[in-house]
C-alpha positions, -999 to +999 in steps of 0.1 A: +000+000+000+011+036-007+018+053+026+025+090+038+031+100+073+029+138+077+035+164+104+026+201+102+063+208+095+075+180+072+069+148+054+082+119+078+078+091+054+065+083+018+067+049+002+053+014-001+045-005+031+034-041+036+021-034+071+016-003+096+008-007+131-008+024+148-017+034+185-054+039+181-075+055+207-093+022+213-060+002+211-033-007+186-043-017+152-025-031+120-032-020+085-025-040+055-032-037+017-069-033+008-080-025+044-116-015+048-118+024+042-118+043+077-105+072+097-088+066+130-078+089+159-044+081+172-032+084+207+005+090+221+025+060+212+045+046+184+039+039+147+056+010+133+060+006+095+073-025+077+083-011+042+081-036+013+117-031+001+135-029+036+139-055+062+141-030+089+111-013+105+106+024+108+093+037+141+078+072+148+069+083+183+039+106+184+017+126+206-015+123+186-028+123+151-053+109+126-050+080+100-071+078+069-072+044+051-085+039+016-079+003+004-043+006-009-036+041+003-029+053+039-023+089+050-014+097+087-013+134+100+006+133+132+021+155+160+056+139+165+071+134+199+103+152+198 
């Protein structure tokens, strides 16, 4: 799936992911290709991204945010924890 993780200041990540794990308000949730379309509110925690072409996970610590999922696209607007 195509993924973008954005803050108000910069683009944190853009690429192709095979799985993304978010800290949702109701608990952690995992997103894969062709996930049901939805909008999630994110709480403080970490976003873990497994990219298609890399073996290493990318991790982003956030205060809060929103994730919008539409089948094979995911956009997350976050406030990073610095």
